[in-house]
N, C-alpha and C positions, 0 to 999 in steps of 0.2 A: 504494500500500499504506499503510495507516494502522497505525502502531505506538505503543505506550505503554511507557514504561520503568519497571521496578520494581527495588528493591534488596532482597535477602534479608537481613532483619534477624537472624533467628534461626530455628532449627528445634527445635521442642519435640515430641519423640516423632515422631509422623507428621504434624505440621502445620507448615507454613512460614509465618512471619509476614513479610509483604512491605510495603514503603512505596513509593508512587509518587513521582514528581517533585514533586507538590504536598503531600507528607507525609501522604497518606491511607493508612490501615492497612488491610490485607487479610490474612485467614488462609485458607490453602488446604491441602488434603490434598497431601502430598508426591507421592502417585502421579499427580496431575494435572500435575506439573512435570517438567522434563527429568531424566534420570538423572544421577548424579554431582553433583547440586546441593549447594553449599556456602554457608555463611553468608558474606555479603559479595559474592556473585555479583550481577551486573546481568543482569536478564532483560528481554527485549523480548516484548511481547504483540502478536501480529499479530491485529488485530480482524476481518479478513476470514476467516482460517482458524481463528481462536479457538485459537491455539497459542502456547506460550511457548517461547523459545529463549534459551540462555545467550549473552550478548554477551561473548565472551572478551576482546576488545580493550578494551572499556570497563571491564571488571572489572580487567584488568591495569593500566590507566592509573589507576584509582582507588586500587588497592592501592599503586602506586608513589608516588602523591601523598600518601597517608597516611604511608608510610614516610619520605618527605622531611620531613614535618611533625614526626614523632617525632625524627628526627635533629637538626633545628634546635632542638627543645624541649630535648633533653638535652645540647646543646653549651653551653647557658648555665649 
């Protein structure tokens, strides 16, 4: 199975702006993406089935990492 990862940068009306791991930008209609999509979610695109799924584990890990950085930043 071949997958590519994307991060949801923002949602503008009914368009989601995504960045892949190489920082390439894509804009897709929200209706083509999983329900309950939120900014900051990590998506996996399965090239064989041509579908996106939310990678909840990677999303949670990234959010925890960002929170840790903010805590360190504001301790100073």
